[in-house]
Structure formats: C-alpha cells, structure tokens
N, C-alpha and C positions, 0 to 999 in steps of 0.2 A: 501495499501501500500506500503510494505518494504522500509528501507530505499534502500540499494541491490534497487530494482525498480525504486524507484525516477532520482539515478542517472545514472542509465541504459536512462533511458528516455531524463535525461540531453547529453548526453554521444551521440546519436540518432539522436536527434533534431543538435546537432554540426557540424552532417554526411554533405559531398555537395553533391550535386546528382551526380555519378555517375552509368555508364553502365556496366551491368557485365556480363561477357565477358565468357563463360564456352571453353571452348579448352579436347582439346585429349580421350584419348580414361584410363579408371580408371588405374592403376598400371603402368604407364610408367614410364618408368625410365629419366629423364633429362644427361644426360652423356650414353648415348650411343657409340657404337664402334664407335671405330678410334680415339672421344675426347679426347681432353687431356688439362692437367690441370700446369701453373706450379707448383714449387718445393714452395713456397710458396702454393700458392691454397689449392695443394693436404693436404701439412699440418695443413692448419687453420682447412680445410674438413675434415680429419683424428682422428682430439684429439676434434675436439667436437661432431666425431659422436665414439670414444673409450671413455671418459667420459658422452655415449647419456648411455651405451652396463656397462658401471662399476655402471652407476646409477640405471639400472632397476635390474643389479642379486641380488644389494643391497636390492631390497622389494619384490621377489622371498622367495613365504611366505615356511622359516622349514617343514613345518607339515598342515595337516589337520585342526588341528585344527586351523589356525595362517593366514588360506584363512576366512575371509571375516566378517574378526571381527573390532570390530571401531580404532582398534589401526592399524594393514594392511591399512584402507582408507585413516587415519592419516598419517599413511607414505608416502600411493599416492598424493595424493593428495600434500602435501612434492612432492614428484617428479615433479609432473606439475609446478611449480611452482617455480622450479630448472633451468627446461632446457627449458622453455619459457625464467625468466632472463640469460642464453646461451646463445639465439639467440641472445635477445638487445646485449650481450657479440660481440659475432658474428661480426653484423655487423658494431658495431667499433673499430675489427679489420680488418674488407673487405677496410675500408671506403668508403662503399658507402653510398652517400649523397641520402636524400630523387630525391633531383633532377634527379638522374642518375636510377631510380626506372623505370621499367614500365607499364604502366597503369593496366595491364594487375595483373599483380603479388596487388598491390595497390587493387581491386577493389574486389581483392577474398578478400587478408587480412582481410578488413572493415568488411567486408562479413561474415567468421568465425568466424570475433573477436564477432559482433553483438552477434552469433549463441550460440559462447560459453559463454554469459553472462547472456544472455536468460538460460541457460540451469543450474549456480549457482543461480540464483536465485531461481530454480525446487530445488534443490540440499533443497539448504536454508532453502526452504516452509519446506520441508519435516524435515531435522532436526526438522525445529520450533514443524511439529508437530505431534512429537515422545518425543515429552522436553514434550511439556502440558501434553503430555500423565502421566507421568512420577507426573503429578500431584494426577492419580488418586490414585497411588499407597505412597504416599503420605498418599495419607488422608486417603487407608487403612491399612499403620503400624502404625498412630493413634490410631483411635480405637482397632486395636488389641492389645492395649495395655491394658481392661477390654476385662473380659469371660464372663460380663452383655448383655443376650438378644439384648438388644439395640441396645450397639454397636457391637452386629453378624451381625445386621440390618444393621445398618450406612456399612459394613463394608461388606458387598453383596452387594450392591451397587456400592460399589467402584469397586470391581472386576467388577461388568457387566459393566461399562461405560468403563473399562483398554478394558476388552474383545470385543468393540464394538468399540473402539476409535481406536484400531492398527490393527481392520480389514476390516476401511470404507477407502478409498480410496483416493486416491487427484488428483486431475483434470490436475493439469498443471504436476507431473510423463508423467501422458499421451500422452499431450502435446511433451515431449523431445525426444517424439521418433520419429519423424519425420525429428526433427532439426537435430539429429546427423541423419535420411540417405540419408542428404541431405547436411550434414557432410562427407558425405561417398564420393557424388561425386563427392566432390571439392576434393580426395586423388589424381585425377592426374595432369602430371610435364607437363608445358611448354614448349618448346621446347626452347632453349636461345642457339642463336648462336655466340654473338658477346660481353659478355663480360664473360668473367668465375669468375668473382664474382659474378653474374646474377646464373651461376653457379652453385655454389656453393654456396651463401642462397636458394635457390627452394630447394638443395636434402635438407639440414636441414631443411626448415623451414617442408619440404616434414613425413621428420623424428617423430619431435613434433608429426604434427598431427593423426599421425600414434598413437600414447603412447597415445596423451590427447586423443585420441577420445575413444581409447580401454578405459582405465582407466573412462573415463562416461559413457561406458556399464554395465561397472557391475559395477558403479552404481547405476545406476539407475535399473539394473539388482535384484541387493540389496536391493534396497529401496518397489523397488515393487511388489520380489515377480513372480517375470517371464524374464524366462532366454529364451523366445522365442524370444528380438529384440535381444541374447546375439551377437557381429559380433567375428569373428576371422576374421583378416584380415591379408591376405599375406604379405607375404617385402620379394622385389627380394632377393636373399643372399649375393649380391654385397653389401650391407650395414653391417657396423661393428656390429651393432647392432641388425642386424637382428636375431643368435640365440640365445643370451640372449631376447629376443621381443616373441620369436616364445616357449622360455623354461615357461616366465613367464606368457608368455595364453592357453599359452597349459594345467601345470597349474591350473591356476583359473576357464579358462569357461568351466572343465571334474568337477572343484568341486562341482562349481553350478549345474551343471548338472544333478548331481547328489540328487542334494539332493531333495527332496519329497516335490512339490507345494501342497500339501493338509494340512504339518501339516503343514508348517509353511505360515505368512503370509509374514510377511520379510525376506529374506535372511540375516541374524545378529545374528553374538551367541549372543548377548548380546538381546535381546527381543528375542529369543529362548531362555535364560536360564528366564528369568521372566514370562515367559509362565511356563515355567515351576516349579518355584514357586507358581505362581499364580493354578495347575493343583491341586497341593499339595493342598495349602489350601483352598480349596472353597466347598468340600466336608465336609471339619473340622468347618469351621464357615453359613455352610449350616446350620446339625446336631446338634453343639453345641456342650461344651465338654461335660462332667459329670468324669471324674473321674482325677483323678490325671498323668494317664500314654496317656490320651490323649491329656492336660493340656500336659507335655512338647513334646509332636509330639509337639505340636499346637508352641510351641517355637520356636520348633526347625527350623519348615515348616516357621514360621515369620523371624529368625533368618539368613536363608534361604534365603533369599526373597527382603533384608532389605541391605543382602553382592549388591543380581546382580541389584539390582535396585542404588546400589549408580553407579556401574559400564557402565550401558549405560548410567545415568543419566553426567558424568562424563565425557566417552566418547564421546557418543553428543557433548558436551559441547568441545571439542578435537578438533573433525572432521568441526566442524561447523564452529571454531577459521581457520584453514587452509584451507574452501572452500572459504570463507569471502577472505580471504587473499589468492587468483585467482583470485577471481573475480578482485580484486585489480590488480595487475599482468595485466593480461587483457584489466583492461578500461587504464591504464596510461599509457598499449605499443599504443592502442590506439584512447585517447588521442593524443599523444606524434607525432602519424602518422599522424593526421591534423594536428596535431601547423605546422609541416615543415612543410606540403602543402600547407596551406594560409601568409605563408610567403613565399612558395614559390613563390605562385600567386601572393604578394604582389611585392619581385622582378619586376616578370616580366612587370607587369602593369605599375610602377615604366621607366621601360626600355622601356616602349611601349612611356608612355607618354612624357619622355626627345625627341624623336624618331621622337613625332608628335611638338613639340617645336621648334626646327632644319625647320620645315620647308619646302616647295620641293627642291630639288636641287638645284643648279642652275650650266644654260644650256649655 
C-alpha cells in the first residue's frame, strides 16, 4: 500500500454518511435565460472564467511533437492544481460559508473528490511502474560498458526485461475508466433558485470539473496506450473559457487518435524514444561486436539510449511530483470541507442543548 493509498483511506473514514442526490440532465447550464447576477457576482465569475481561459491557452501545445510528452503532462497537472486553488479563492471572495451550502452541493463535492483521489493514486501507481522499468535500462547500460560475450548475455536479459515490463498492464488504470465515466455523469448542474452566490460557485465548479476530467482522460489514454476511452466534452459557448478549452481538446485528442496503437505500449514520447533506442541496441547485442565499425555503432546507440532513459526518468519524477501535489490539493480541500461540516454540526447541537436546558415555556 502506497502513502497515497493510506492517506486516501484515512480521508474516507472521516466522511460522514451522506446520501448522493443525482440531478438534472448532463451539460445543462445553471444560468438559464432570464437569470441575472449583481455586478459584483458577475465580475467574480468573469474573472474566474477569464483566468481559466488564459491558463488553458498557456498549455496548448505549440506543435505535434509537444503533445503527450512528460513536459506537457507536468504543465497540465500544474494547471489542475492552479484551477482547484482558484476555486478556494473564489469561495472566500463569495463569502459563502459551508453552512450556506445546499446538501446536494456537498454530496457531489465529497463524492467527486473521492474519485479524484482514486485517479491520482492510479496515476502515481503507473508512474512508479514506469520508474521501476528504468532499473532494467540502468542494468543494460552498465552491461554495455564492456563488449564481452558474458556482458552481452546479461544485456539481452535486461533488454527483454524492459520490453516485457513496459508491455505489461496496470490493473489500476483499467479501474479508473469507470471512475471517470461516473465523474462525467455529474457534469450536470443543479438549479439554483435563490442564491446568486450559489449560481456563481456551481458554474465555476462546472468549469473545473470539465477541465479536470479532460486532463485525467488524456493521462489515462497516455498511460494505457488506448484512445478508446478518450473523452470529447462539449461545453456551452456562454462559458468564457469554452473556446480555449475546445481548441486544446481538439488539438490533444486528435493527436492521440492519430497515433498507431500497434507501435507503442504507451502514448508517451519519452517512452517511445527509449523503445526506439532499445530496438537499435538489441540486434547488436544479439549478434555481438566483431569489428571497430560495429563497436562505434554500438557506442552511438548506447549514448542515444542513455540520453533517452535519462529524459524519461527525469520527466517521470517531475510528473510524479505534480500528481502528488494535485492529490494534496484535493485532499486538503476535502478535509477542510469535512472540518467545517463538523464545526457547523457541533454548533447546531450546542444550540439544541441550550434550548433543552431552558425547559418548557411557562404558560
């Protein structure tokens, strides 16, 4: 069990029993025609959505070669941390305490946060698996320091180990596809009748959920090597971030779907580079080095593979750090809500106790 698993279980244990209330039709806007917001509320919403649009534009890859590389995935996970932090700032600006939240808002938030924690754990598990595969590469590069037949036999074993390891499947990745499907079903928004603050909060949360689900969908596709579960999420044009999101989604999803699934095990450029290096080294190791030209070719192939392996290892470390950071953002937000709920509950119970102590009214 990983540290993230343990923290996740502790968070689940703190959650009070609450009924989950499904509502509405998917993608329904919570600001229907004829609804109005005060200038202050509208300004808060517009600022939030404009910031989100700008963040989305910043992570749009400039070229195809920049899609599905670990550098982009790191930026995408940083974006999630930022927009989830923006929600906390918005709640403070709205001056909307938890005691004013409707039960269904709380139910959905708690349910979604558990699902996001599950997804983070699955991603961390896959990153750890790929990092374990790097051990085969380190052994291989060490064995290639010498051209002796014995070392070449060990090098072939390391090559086979890498190929088998990277081709294996992570069962945790398979499980998160159903989790993401259930998250997609909660993209609908409740009707908010008497709270302008609630309308702003729900629309902002809608945007955060859409972007979070899209990026998690891309991560799942990248790690699994399958575009079958890649999501195309429609958003209303009235959202100020809609165009930026649509441009990003089209750009990234199109490139993933154009990748030949028969040629790669994972849709990651760094893994693809390592695989390419392994394919070049394998026949040399298998046949042996018989002349200076072949020795020179081996040295060049080894150097290229060493560089690719280093970039993969470094990239995985950086993405792992951001995934852990996002896990902590979701967890602290969830724990803060639970703490506030307990505080509100204690105040309510104290109030009831105070009323009971006074005894029945005098007639």
